[in-house]
ZAMARGU-4260 file (C-alpha; in steps of 0.2 Angstrom, whole numbers, plus 5000, padded with zeros to 4 digits):
<rodrens>
0) 5153/5073/4899 | 5161/5088/4909 | 5148/5095/4921 | 5149/5114/4924 | 5141/5118/4941
5) 5139/5137/4937 | 5136/5149/4923 | 5138/5168/4922 | 5123/5180/4920 | 5127/5198/4917
10) 5117/5210/4928 | 5125/5226/4924 | 5136/5227/4909 | 5144/5244/4911 | 5145/5253/4927
15) 5146/5272/4927 | 5154/5278/4943 | 5152/5297/4941 | 5165/5308/4949 | 5175/5293/4953
20) 5192/5301/4949 | 5190/5315/4961 | 5183/5304/4974 | 5198/5293/4973 | 5210/5307/4974
25) 5201/5313/4989 | 5202/5296/4997 | 5220/5293/4994 | 5216/5277/4984 | 5220/5260/4988
30) 5213/5250/5003 | 5213/5251/5021 | 5225/5241/5032 | 5226/5223/5024 | 5213/5228/5011
35) 5210/5218/4995 | 5225/5223/4986 | 5242/5214/4986 | 5252/5230/4990 | 5247/5239/4974
40) 5236/5254/4976 | 5222/5256/4964 | 5218/5273/4958 | 5202/5268/4949 | 5186/5268/4958
45) 5179/5250/4960 | 5165/5241/4968 | 5172/5234/4985 | 5156/5227/4992 | 5140/5220/4984
50) 5124/5213/4990 | 5107/5209/4982 | 5089/5206/4988 | 5075/5202/4978 | 5077/5214/4963
55) 5087/5226/4973 | 5106/5227/4970 | 5117/5237/4982 | 5135/5242/4977 | 5148/5249/4989
60) 5162/5259/4980 | 5180/5262/4985 | 5177/5281/4986 | 5164/5279/5000 | 5147/5279/4989
65) 5133/5267/4990 | 5124/5264/4973 | 5106/5257/4973 | 5101/5248/4957 | 5084/5240/4953
70) 5084/5224/4942 | 5068/5226/4932 | 5058/5210/4929 | 5064/5191/4930 | 5082/5188/4928
75) 5084/5175/4914 | 5099/5166/4908 | 5093/5168/4890 | 5095/5187/4890 | 5112/5194/4888
80) 5110/5208/4900 | 5095/5211/4913 | 5085/5227/4912 | 5091/5238/4926 | 5091/5256/4931
85) 5099/5266/4945 | 5088/5272/4959 | 5101/5282/4970 | 5119/5286/4974 | 5123/5292/4991
90) 5140/5296/5000 | 5143/5286/5016 | 5161/5291/5020 | 5178/5296/5013 | 5185/5279/5011
95) 5179/5262/5004 | 5162/5254/5009 | 5170/5238/5016 | 5154/5228/5019 | 5135/5228/5016
100) 5124/5216/5026 | 5106/5215/5023 | 5092/5209/5035 | 5076/5208/5025 | 5067/5200/5040
105) 5068/5216/5049 | 5070/5228/5034 | 5087/5234/5039 | 5104/5236/5031 | 5120/5237/5041
110) 5135/5245/5032 | 5153/5247/5037 | 5162/5262/5030 | 5176/5272/5038 | 5177/5260/5053
115) 5159/5265/5057 | 5144/5254/5057 | 5128/5263/5050 | 5110/5257/5049 | 5098/5260/5035
120) 5080/5255/5030 | 5077/5243/5016 | 5074/5244/5002 | 5076/5263/5000 | 5093/5264/5010
125) 5087/5278/5021 | 5097/5282/5037 | 5088/5276/5052 | 5086/5289/5066 | 5101/5291/5077
130) 5093/5291/5094 | 5088/5273/5092 | 5102/5268/5080 | 5118/5276/5086 | 5133/5273/5073
135) 5145/5261/5080 | 5163/5268/5078 | 5180/5260/5079 | 5174/5244/5070 | 5187/5233/5062
140) 5175/5220/5056 | 5158/5213/5059 | 5148/5197/5055 | 5131/5189/5059 | 5126/5171/5064
145) 5125/5161/5048 | 5114/5148/5057 | 5100/5162/5059 | 5101/5168/5041 | 5083/5174/5036
150) 5077/5171/5054 | 5075/5181/5070 | 5077/5177/5088 | 5062/5174/5099 | 5061/5192/5103
155) 5060/5197/5084 | 5078/5203/5083 | 5094/5198/5074 | 5111/5198/5082 | 5127/5205/5075
160) 5145/5202/5081 | 5155/5218/5080 | 5174/5218/5082 | 5184/5233/5089 | 5202/5234/5093
165) 5202/5224/5109 | 5184/5220/5111 | 5170/5209/5104 | 5152/5216/5106 | 5136/5207/5102
170) 5122/5219/5097 | 5103/5215/5096 | 5095/5224/5081 | 5077/5226/5078 | 5067/5237/5066
175) 5065/5250/5080 | 5082/5251/5089 | 5100/5244/5091 | 5106/5239/5109 | 5121/5230/5115
180) 5118/5213/5123 | 5135/5207/5129 | 5154/5209/5126 | 5171/5201/5130 | 5189/5205/5128
185) 5199/5200/5113 | 5217/5205/5117 | 5224/5206/5099 | 5207/5212/5091 | 5202/5205/5074
190) 5202/5211/5056 | 5191/5196/5050 | 5176/5187/5058 | 5163/5174/5054 | 5150/5167/5066
195) 5140/5151/5066 | 5129/5148/5081 | 5139/5152/5097 | 5156/5150/5088 | 5165/5165/5081
200) 5180/5162/5070 | 5192/5177/5070 | 5209/5182/5063 | 5221/5195/5069 | 5237/5200/5060
205) 5245/5184/5064 | 5234/5170/5069 | 5216/5162/5067 | 5206/5160/5083 | 5190/5152/5089
210) 5179/5161/5101 | 5165/5152/5111 | 5152/5165/5115 | 5143/5154/5128 | 5159/5150/5138
215) 5167/5167/5133 | 5183/5157/5130 | 5195/5159/5115 | 5207/5146/5108 | 5221/5149/5095
220) 5220/5140/5079 | 5233/5140/5065 | 5246/5154/5063 | 5249/5163/5046 | 5260/5176/5038
225) 5251/5192/5034 | 5265/5198/5022 | 5274/5187/5009 | 5287/5195/4998 | 5281/5212/5004
230) 5263/5209/4998 | 5250/5211/5011 | 5234/5201/5012 | 5218/5200/5022 | 5213/5183/5029
235) 5197/5175/5023 | 5185/5165/5034 | 5170/5156/5027 | 5157/5145/5035 | 5155/5128/5026
240) 5141/5121/5037 | 5137/5119/5055 | 5152/5119/5066 | 5164/5119/5051 | 5174/5134/5044
245) 5186/5137/5029 | 5202/5147/5033 | 5214/5153/5020 | 5233/5155/5022 | 5248/5157/5009
250) 5258/5142/5008 | 5274/5149/5000 | 5283/5164/4992 | 5274/5160/4975 | 5258/5166/4983
255) 5250/5148/4982 | 5236/5148/4995 | 5229/5134/5005 | 5211/5132/5011 | 5210/5123/5028
260) 5193/5115/5034 | 5193/5118/5053 | 5179/5111/5065 | 5174/5122/5079 | 5185/5112/5091
265) 5200/5117/5081 | 5203/5100/5073 | 5206/5099/5054 | 5192/5090/5044 | 5192/5085/5026
270) 5207/5088/5015 | 5213/5105/5009 | 5210/5117/4994 | 5223/5125/4984 | 5224/5141/4973
275) 5238/5148/4963 | 5236/5165/4971 | 5227/5172/4986 | 5209/5175/4982 | 5201/5192/4983
280) 5185/5184/4990 | 5177/5167/4993 | 5159/5161/4995 | 5151/5145/4998 | 5136/5137/4989
285) 5136/5119/4996 | 5144/5108/4990 | 5154/5121/4980 | 5167/5134/4986 | 5168/5148/4974
290) 5184/5159/4974 | 5188/5175/4965 | 5206/5175/4961 | 5217/5190/4958 | 5221/5185/4940
295) 5202/5188/4936 | 5198/5169/4936 | 5184/5161/4946 | 5188/5143/4952 | 5175/5132/4959
300) 5180/5117/4970 | 5169/5102/4976 | 5169/5103/4995 | 5166/5084/4996 | 5180/5078/4985
305) 5191/5094/4987 | 5193/5094/4968 | 5193/5109/4955 | 5177/5106/4945 | 5176/5123/4935
310) 5186/5138/4930 | 5179/5153/4923 | 5189/5167/4915 | 5181/5184/4917 | 5182/5198/4904
315) 5181/5212/4916 | 5190/5215/4932 | 5180/5210/4947 | 5184/5212/4965 | 5171/5205/4977
320) 5158/5192/4980 | 5142/5195/4990 | 5136/5183/5003 | 5119/5190/5007 | 5101/5185/5002
325) 5104/5185/4983 | 5093/5185/4968 | 5084/5172/4957 | 5088/5168/4940 | 5077/5159/4928
330) 5087/5147/4918 | 5084/5146/4899 | 5079/5128/4894 | 5074/5123/4911 | 5056/5129/4910
335) 5054/5120/4894 | 5059/5104/4902 | 5052/5105/4920 | 5036/5114/4917 | 5021/5105/4924
340) 5008/5101/4912 | 4992/5091/4913 | 4997/5072/4912 | 4980/5067/4904 | 4984/5061/4886
345) 4969/5067/4876 | 4962/5056/4862 | 4965/5061/4844 | 4947/5063/4841 | 4945/5075/4855
350) 4960/5086/4851 | 4951/5096/4838 | 4939/5105/4850 | 4951/5106/4865 | 4958/5123/4870
355) 4977/5124/4868 | 4979/5129/4886 | 4984/5113/4894 | 4975/5118/4910 | 4958/5121/4901
360) 4950/5106/4910 | 4958/5110/4927 | 4951/5122/4939 | 4960/5139/4941 | 4967/5136/4958
365) 4975/5120/4952 | 4982/5128/4936 | 4989/5143/4946 | 4997/5131/4958 | 5005/5121/4944
370) 5011/5137/4936 | 5019/5143/4952 | 5027/5126/4954 | 5034/5127/4936 | 5041/5144/4939
375) 5049/5138/4955 | 5058/5123/4947 | 5064/5134/4932 | 5071/5147/4944 | 5088/5146/4952
380) 5092/5156/4967 | 5109/5163/4969 | 5118/5174/4981 | 5134/5174/4972 | 5135/5191/4965
385) 5152/5197/4958 | 5156/5215/4955 | 5171/5226/4950 | 5174/5242/4942 | 5165/5239/4925
390) 5151/5226/4928 | 5141/5215/4940 | 5137/5197/4936 | 5128/5183/4945 | 5135/5166/4946
395) 5120/5155/4945 | 5120/5136/4948 | 5118/5127/4931 | 5104/5114/4932 | 5111/5097/4927
400) 5095/5093/4919 | 5099/5105/4905 | 5116/5097/4901 | 5111/5079/4904 | 5096/5081/4893
405) 5106/5083/4878 | 5114/5066/4881 | 5096/5059/4881 | 5092/5068/4865 | 5108/5060/4858
410) 5102/5042/4863 | 5116/5041/4877 | 5104/5035/4890 | 5115/5025/4901 | 5128/5039/4902
415) 5114/5051/4906 | 5108/5040/4920 | 5125/5038/4927 | 5128/5057/4927 | 5112/5061/4935
420) 5115/5049/4949 | 5133/5056/4952 | 5126/5074/4953 | 5113/5068/4966 | 5127/5064/4978
425) 5128/5083/4980 | 5110/5085/4985 | 5114/5086/5003 | 5103/5095/5016 | 5115/5110/5016
430) 5112/5112/4997 | 5099/5125/4994 | 5096/5118/4977 | 5091/5100/4984 | 5073/5101/4980
435) 5075/5107/4962 | 5089/5094/4960 | 5077/5080/4965 | 5065/5086/4952 | 5079/5087/4939
440) 5084/5069/4944 | 5065/5063/4942 | 5064/5071/4925 | 5080/5062/4919 | 5074/5045/4926
445) 5057/5047/4919 | 5062/5052/4902 | 5075/5038/4901 | 5062/5026/4907 | 5050/5031/4893
450) 5064/5031/4880 | 5068/5013/4885 | 5050/5009/4885 | 5049/5015/4867 | 5063/5003/4863
455) 5054/4988/4872 | 5067/4987/4885 | 5054/4985/4899 | 5066/4977/4912 | 5077/4992/4910
460) 5063/5005/4911 | 5056/4998/4927 | 5069/5004/4940 | 5070/5021/4931 | 5051/5023/4933
465) 5053/5019/4952 | 5068/5030/4955 | 5060/5044/4946 | 5044/5044/4956 | 5034/5042/4940
470) 5015/5044/4942 | 5007/5027/4938 | 4994/5035/4928 | 5006/5040/4915 | 5010/5022/4912
475) 4992/5015/4914 | 4985/5026/4900 | 4998/5019/4888 | 4988/5003/4888 | 4973/5003/4877
480) 4963/4992/4888 | 4966/5003/4903 | 4963/5020/4896 | 4946/5022/4903 | 4953/5020/4921
485) 4961/5038/4919 | 4949/5052/4919 | 4952/5069/4911 | 4948/5077/4928 | 4961/5068/4938
490) 4972/5084/4938 | 4989/5075/4938 | 5004/5083/4931 | 5020/5078/4921 | 5035/5087/4916
495) 5033/5095/4899 | 5049/5086/4892 | 5043/5069/4898 | 5026/5072/4891 | 5033/5076/4874
500) 5041/5059/4874 | 5025/5050/4880 | 5015/5058/4866 | 5027/5051/4853 | 5025/5034/4860
505) 5006/5035/4858 | 5003/5018/4866 | 5010/5001/4870 | 5001/4994/4855 | 5010/5007/4844
510) 5027/5003/4852 | 5026/4984/4849 | 5019/4986/4832 | 5036/4993/4826 | 5045/4977/4831
515) 5045/4962/4821 | 5044/4950/4836 | 5028/4943/4841 | 5017/4958/4847 | 5007/4947/4859
520) 5023/4942/4868 | 5029/4960/4870 | 5012/4966/4876 | 5013/4952/4889 | 5030/4958/4894
525) 5024/4976/4895 | 5010/4971/4907 | 5022/4961/4918 | 5032/4977/4919 | 5017/4987/4923
530) 5011/4974/4936 | 5028/4975/4945 | 5028/4994/4945 | 5010/4996/4951 | 5013/4983/4965
535) 5029/4991/4971 | 5020/5008/4970 | 5005/5002/4980 | 5016/4995/4994 | 5024/5013/4996
540) 5008/5022/4996 | 4997/5011/5007 | 5004/5011/5025 | 4994/5005/5039 | 4988/5019/5050
545) 4992/5032/5038 | 4978/5043/5031 | 4978/5046/5012 | 4977/5064/5005 | 4965/5067/4991
550) 4978/5067/4978 | 4986/5051/4984 | 4968/5043/4985 | 4966/5048/4966 | 4982/5039/4962
555) 4978/5024/4972 | 4961/5023/4963 | 4970/5021/4946 | 4983/5009/4953 | 4970/4997/4961
560) 4959/4997/4946 | 4974/4993/4934 | 4980/4980/4946 | 4963/4972/4946 | 4963/4971/4927
565) 4980/4964/4927 | 4976/4951/4940 | 4959/4946/4932 | 4966/4944/4914 | 4981/4932/4920
570) 4980/4913/4921 | 4993/4912/4935 | 4986/4905/4951 | 4997/4916/4962 | 4989/4931/4954
575) 4972/4925/4959 | 4978/4925/4977 | 4984/4943/4974 | 4967/4948/4967 | 4958/4941/4982
580) 4970/4949/4993 | 4967/4966/4984 | 4948/4965/4986 | 4948/4958/5004 | 4958/4973/5010
585) 4954/4991/5009 | 4955/4997/4991 | 4949/5010/4979 | 4942/4998/4965 | 4927/5006/4956
590) 4913/4994/4952 | 4909/5002/4935 | 4927/4999/4929 | 4929/4982/4936 | 4913/4972/4936
595) 4913/4967/4917 | 4931/4962/4918 | 4928/4950/4932 | 4913/4943/4924 | 4922/4940/4907
600) 4936/4931/4916 | 4924/4921/4927 | 4932/4928/4943 | 4916/4926/4953 | 4923/4926/4971
605) 4933/4943/4968 | 4917/4949/4960 | 4907/4945/4976 | 4920/4955/4986 | 4919/4970/4975
610) 4900/4969/4976 | 4901/4968/4995 | 4913/4984/4996 | 4900/4993/4985 | 4886/4987/4996
615) 4878/4977/4982 | 4874/4964/4994 | 4860/4955/4985 | 4871/4953/4969 | 4885/4946/4980
620) 4874/4934/4989 | 4866/4928/4973 | 4882/4924/4965 | 4888/4914/4980 | 4871/4905/4980
625) 4872/4900/4962 | 4890/4894/4963 | 4887/4884/4979 | 4871/4876/4971 | 4881/4872/4955
630) 4894/4863/4965 | 4908/4874/4958 | 4926/4871/4964 | 4928/4877/4982 | 4945/4885/4976
635) 4935/4898/4967 | 4925/4903/4982 | 4933/4899/4998 | 4922/4896/5013 | 4907/4901/5003
640) 4894/4898/5016 | 4904/4907/5030 | 4907/4922/5018 | 4888/4923/5015 | 4885/4922/5034
645) 4898/4936/5037 | 4889/4947/5025 | 4871/4943/5032 | 4877/4946/5050 | 4880/4964/5045
650) 4864/4968/5036 | 4849/4976/5043 | 4837/4971/5029 | 4826/4958/5037 | 4819/4952/5021
655) 4836/4950/5013 | 4843/4941/5028 | 4828/4929/5029 | 4829/4925/5011 | 4847/4919/5011
660) 4850/4914/5029 | 4836/4902/5028 | 4844/4894/5013 | 4861/4894/5021 | 4853/4885/5036
665) 4847/4871/5025 | 4865/4868/5020 | 4873/4870/5036 | 4862/4873/5051 | 4876/4879/5063
670) 4882/4893/5051 | 4863/4897/5047 | 4859/4898/5066 | 4874/4910/5068 | 4867/4922/5055
675) 4852/4925/5066 | 4862/4928/5081 | 4865/4947/5081 | 4880/4953/5090 | 4873/4969/5095
680) 4861/4964/5109 | 4855/4982/5112 | 4845/4981/5095 | 4829/4971/5094 | 4830/4955/5084
685) 4828/4959/5065 | 4818/4942/5063 | 4805/4936/5075 | 4813/4922/5085 | 4798/4911/5084
690) 4800/4911/5065 | 4818/4907/5066 | 4815/4893/5079 | 4801/4885/5068 | 4813/4885/5053
695) 4828/4877/5063 | 4817/4864/5070 | 4812/4858/5053 | 4831/4856/5049 | 4840/4849/5064
700) 4844/4851/5082 | 4862/4858/5082 | 4857/4874/5075 | 4841/4875/5085 | 4851/4872/5101
705) 4864/4885/5097 | 4850/4898/5093 | 4841/4894/5109 | 4857/4896/5119 | 4859/4913/5111
710) 4841/4918/5116 | 4843/4911/5134 | 4860/4916/5138 | 4863/4932/5128 | 4846/4939/5124
715) 4840/4934/5142 | 4824/4928/5135 | 4810/4927/5149 | 4799/4915/5139 | 4797/4898/5148
720) 4796/4888/5132 | 4813/4894/5126 | 4821/4888/5143 | 4811/4872/5143 | 4815/4867/5125
725) 4834/4871/5128 | 4834/4859/5143 | 4825/4846/5133 | 4839/4847/5119 | 4852/4845/5132
730) 4844/4830/5140 | 4841/4822/5122 | 4859/4824/5118 | 4863/4815/5134 | 4850/4802/5131
735) 4858/4798/5114 | 4875/4797/5122 | 4869/4785/5135 | 4861/4773/5122 | 4876/4761/5124
740) 4880/4751/5140 | 4897/4757/5139 | 4891/4775/5142 | 4881/4770/5157 | 4895/4760/5164
745) 4906/4776/5162 | 4894/4786/5173 | 4895/4772/5186 | 4914/4773/5185 | 4914/4791/5187
750) 4902/4790/5202 | 4913/4777/5210 | 4929/4787/5207 | 4921/4802/5216 | 4915/4792/5231
755) 4933/4785/5233 | 4940/4802/5232 | 4948/4808/5248 | 4947/4827/5243 | 4932/4832/5254
760) 4933/4850/5246 | 4926/4844/5229 | 4908/4843/5224 | 4901/4831/5212 | 4898/4845/5199
765) 4916/4851/5201 | 4923/4834/5199 | 4913/4832/5182 | 4920/4848/5176 | 4937/4843/5179
770) 4936/4827/5169 | 4948/4826/5153 | 4942/4836/5138 | 4939/4820/5128 | 4926/4814/5141
775) 4912/4822/5131 | 4899/4813/5142 | 4905/4821/5158 | 4906/4839/5151 | 4889/4838/5143
780) 4882/4833/5160 | 4891/4847/5168 | 4884/4859/5155 | 4866/4852/5159 | 4868/4854/5177
785) 4875/4871/5176 | 4860/4876/5165 | 4847/4868/5177 | 4853/4877/5192 | 4857/4894/5184
790) 4841/4897/5175 | 4824/4896/5184 | 4812/4899/5170 | 4810/4882/5163 | 4795/4871/5168
795) 4803/4860/5182 | 4789/4847/5182 | 4791/4844/5163 | 4810/4843/5164 | 4809/4831/5179
800) 4798/4819/5170 | 4810/4820/5156 | 4825/4816/5167 | 4816/4802/5176 | 4817/4793/5159
805) 4836/4792/5162 | 4838/4785/5180 | 4857/4787/5179 | 4857/4806/5179 | 4856/4807/5198
810) 4864/4824/5201 | 4852/4832/5188 | 4837/4825/5197 | 4843/4833/5213 | 4844/4850/5205
815) 4827/4849/5198 | 4820/4843/5215 | 4828/4858/5222 | 4819/4869/5210 | 4802/4861/5215
820) 4807/4863/5234 | 4807/4845/5236 | 4823/4846/5246 | 4823/4830/5256 | 4823/4820/5239
825) 4837/4831/5233 | 4847/4828/5248 | 4844/4810/5249 | 4851/4808/5231 | 4866/4818/5235
830) 4870/4808/5251 | 4863/4791/5247 | 4867/4789/5229 | 4882/4801/5226 | 4890/4802/5243
835) 4892/4820/5239 | 4893/4827/5257 | 4901/4843/5252 | 4889/4846/5238 | 4874/4843/5251
840) 4881/4856/5262 | 4883/4868/5248 | 4865/4864/5242 | 4859/4869/5260 | 4870/4885/5260
845) 4863/4891/5244 | 4846/4886/5247 | 4844/4872/5235 | 4857/4876/5222 | 4873/4865/5218
850) 4887/4877/5214 | 4903/4871/5206 | 4915/4880/5217 | 4913/4890/5234 | 4926/4904/5233
855) 4925/4907/5252 | 4912/4906/5266 | 4915/4924/5271 | 4911/4930/5253 | 4896/4919/5252
860) 4890/4925/5269 | 4893/4943/5265 | 4881/4942/5249 | 4867/4931/5256 | 4866/4930/5275
865) 4858/4947/5276 | 4842/4940/5269 | 4832/4934/5284 | 4821/4922/5273 | 4836/4914/5266
870) 4844/4912/5284 | 4828/4903/5289 | 4828/4892/5273 | 4846/4887/5278 | 4841/4883/5295
875) 4827/4871/5288 | 4839/4863/5275 | 4853/4860/5287 | 4841/4852/5300 | 4834/4842/5286
880) 4852/4836/5280 | 4855/4831/5298 | 4840/4820/5298 | 4845/4812/5282 | 4862/4808/5289
885) 4854/4801/5305 | 4843/4790/5294 | 4857/4781/5286 | 4859/4763/5293 | 4877/4763/5294
890) 4877/4774/5309 | 4896/4772/5313 | 4902/4777/5296 | 4891/4793/5297 | 4897/4799/5314
895) 4911/4808/5307 | 4901/4817/5294 | 4887/4821/5307 | 4900/4829/5319 | 4908/4839/5304
900) 4891/4845/5299 | 4887/4851/5317 | 4904/4859/5319 | 4904/4868/5302 | 4886/4874/5302
905) 4882/4877/5321 | 4876/4894/5317 | 4861/4887/5307 | 4857/4873/5319 | 4846/4875/5335
910) 4854/4867/5349 | 4838/4861/5357 | 4832/4853/5341 | 4849/4845/5337 | 4850/4837/5355
915) 4833/4830/5353 | 4838/4821/5336 | 4855/4814/5342 | 4856/4796/5349 | 4856/4796/5368
920) 4871/4785/5367 | 4882/4799/5361 | 4893/4807/5374 | 4894/4826/5377 | 4913/4825/5373
925) 4909/4821/5355 | 4898/4836/5354 | 4910/4847/5364 | 4915/4859/5349 | 4897/4860/5343
930) 4890/4864/5360 | 4903/4877/5363 | 4900/4886/5346 | 4881/4885/5349 | 4882/4892/5366
935) 4895/4905/5361 | 4884/4910/5347 | 4868/4911/5358 | 4877/4921/5371 | 4884/4933/5357
940) 4867/4936/5350 | 4860/4939/5368 | 4874/4952/5372 | 4872/4960/5355 | 4854/4963/5359
945) 4858/4970/5375 | 4870/4982/5367 | 4858/4988/5354 | 4844/4990/5367 | 4856/5001/5377
950) 4861/5011/5362 | 4842/5014/5358 | 4838/5020/5375 | 4853/5032/5375 | 4847/5039/5358
955) 4829/5041/5364 | 4836/5051/5379 | 4846/5062/5368 | 4831/5065/5357 | 4820/5069/5371
960) 4832/5081/5379 | 4834/5090/5362 | 4815/5091/5361 | 4814/5099/5378 | 4827/5112/5373
965) 4818/5116/5357 | 4802/5119/5367 | 4811/5130/5379 | 4818/5140/5365 | 4802/5142/5355
970) 4790/5144/5369 | 4772/5141/5368 | 4762/5144/5352 | 4746/5155/5355 | 4732/5153/5342
975) 4719/5166/5343 | 4703/5168/5333 | 4711/5179/5320 | 4726/5168/5316 | 4727/5163/5297
980) 4735/5148/5289 | 4750/5155/5279 | 4746/5143/5265 | 4727/5143/5262 | 4724/5160/5271
985) 4710/5152/5281 | 4707/5153/5300 | 4716/5141/5311 | 4703/5131/5321 | 4706/5116/5332
990) 4722/5108/5336 | 4727/5102/5318 | 4741/5114/5314 | 4760/5116/5314 | 4773/5129/5316
995) 4787/5131/5303 | 4805/5136/5307 | 4802/5153/5301 | 4787/5155/5313 | 4773/5153/5300
1000) 4758/5144/5306 | 4749/5132/5294 | 4737/5118/5293 | 4745/5101/5293 | 4735/5096/5278
1005) 4741/5111/5268 | 4759/5107/5272 | 4756/5089/5267 | 4748/5094/5250 | 4762/5106/5247
1010) 4775/5092/5249 | 4765/5081/5238 | 4766/5094/5224 | 4784/5096/5226 | 4787/5077/5226
1015) 4777/5075/5210 | 4786/5090/5201 | 4804/5083/5206 | 4800/5065/5203 | 4808/5060/5219
1020) 4804/5060/5238 | 4812/5070/5251 | 4815/5086/5241 | 4802/5097/5250 | 4806/5108/5264
1025) 4806/5099/5280 | 4793/5105/5293 | 4797/5109/5311 | 4796/5093/5320 | 4786/5102/5334
1030) 4768/5100/5330 | 4756/5108/5343 | 4739/5102/5348 | 4727/5113/5358
</rodrens>
């Protein structure tokens, strides 16, 4: 099928140019230099320029008149001639009106007549005042920046480029004035100009040129002959798109004309266009070039393919094409197809009482919006207005939906689809009809899809529905078992031409009943098609991080509920997974629409997810409980107990939590215990911990231990019984592990390994923690030891008695002895049993604690040394440790450890006491380092005391001197018998008074009471006014 891009619409059928003969005689006839004629002077008055804006049509005649017509009402292609009437006719000059340029954004028209640019107001065409709009004379041609069409500069102005004999001028034009911005020399002048952005393409009488306004540089392009066989022509320049121009030049003596596509760089792009004779005028409506030839033929070329796609023979003689804002034409037949109607298909039973107005159930705003959209889709804007001496016509783009739709009506579906795809290749960003073309394409694809659907060609219909952006609700409501998903207040729309096809289909059941094949198989195939369409549609709509608009959420609601039904009614295992995935993630499934479907198809796990999303937690928990108690397949409800725990952990209803959490704990005490462990520690426990502990004790010890750890470590419980019970559980676990002789031997082995270790920086506790992961016994011991020394609220006596039942737990005993302040026993265990000399030093340094790792001595000292009581405890413990060392029988083996202790902890050991404990046989040389450090420390302390003493004396002297100066400055304070207290207004008697800095005398007691009141009011101390430090006693 041959596609015609444009169609003619007559705007004015018969022009009456009164007094035209006389005007033409006065003007001498014909055109200006290189005018529109081919050397033949025309004595008949014609329209030489034309522009349109909204319903206003402006015609410039060859005898210097401007005629203003008003096109009344909507221009429609189903009318032969639009209703119009002439508003005005006014003379502008003696010669032709060469060009009219409209700027609706500033309500101004610029007209070139008699080589003079004049300025007029829109739409009435009233001359603007000359003081602000001086006519510009000596103009050969002018243009404006096509890239700014319909726009203004930042200052609200528009720019026009005016060519004179040897100059180019840029003027700034506003609704208030016209001013020159800049200019540059053009040696040969120009008779034609066209601008896009900073580039102006011009032509003089011999050559085309490109001018860069920013650089003020001009480059020559292609030459041309202005006269062929004695005929003169005026060069034509047209903008194709950004940075691309179309230039015309005759190719030979037969008047064949070539159109060259030239980039702003001067390079040729694309191919070329060819016309049989030189065009009178050329205009561009991307992707087409429209040329008005001198043989009264309009030729339309495709810019992309450079092919002639349409030729229109005109009845009347036309001379010019407009390039301005243009008008809008409502295309006959397009409204009937693309009108937006309510997509909800009413049941036959309801049709009798429904209003014929399709928007009767839609709010007025929505109906108005749909009507506006429908009018927009059925209206084609065009700026191709062609005028001559007899008539004015509009060349409107022909919507391809009108032509291709006839193929669909003739059942040529495949041909229609191919034609629509071919036409969409022209819907580029430069094409002003791209948005409407997209709707036309959607219309063709949707209608084709439903036609295929009516023939049960489901696989062929699917891609058409997707390409045509079909609303899923149109398909969903064709299935009888899904009609209830679509609500009549969803307010979704469909093209009227598509709706007519859908209404003929009625439903899927009606479609398949016409076929002799098994209806059940066809319905299954139809549902598979719907499933694929909805799945793909959902993937497009649901994008992570993207918020859904209300209309999109409404569509997603229908899609999700339809998918749920399709998944639930299928027996395919992979669709069960899809159903679970749908409900496990954010969705728009409605409980009322889906609950019964899931129950009927026994999809219990998805049903629980649906209940959970709708906060029907009791129902979800009850189903889980029933399924687990009945020992149903775990495949139907994966991780059932954990799912219940996840829900219960988020609830705030203590009764509901207790009812099901206590039941879960009986089946799995660990999962049950986790339910009671609230992650938000700022909130009080929903269930009394004592009740939970009693329940967990009746079940087992794993859950009990986990919950006690939660209370102690996270909830920071202060109850001694919680700490003690947790310690007991740890000890019981170790006791169970030590039932075998192998485990006891393992402890002995680890102890021996530690004793033989040469790394003196490790303690016994850190050695345990560094044991391999599979060594459960060592890690459990390290865990118990860490607990015993970190938490102090357990009953140490009771724990000690429990530990004494397991003699091999030496390190644990040492920690508990430390808690009971039985430090000598603790140190004896560390030294005699474990040989943990480094641990013993750490024990003393931390006043009875065995830390795993000492980061640095400086950091430890910084945090702890300031406490004088702690320093005293350290001194006692290190002295006690020294005594333990000296009590060991193997004196020679301990000499090195004793010397190391003395050297390392000299600051905490008194020299006199140490010397009294050491054997007399030890030489002073052995103790040299210890003695030096001790004496140095003692001397340092002495000198530091002296310095502090001197500083204090100096400070006292300064303070006394300042006090003396204050006395001298203030002078004596005299109290007579009439002096009153400034606060209580009572007489001052005795010496119990004070003087304020402002000179007020008041009782000391009054000042004290005032400060007490201020402190009580502010809630802090020190906010009252400070009294004068000088207090007088008489």
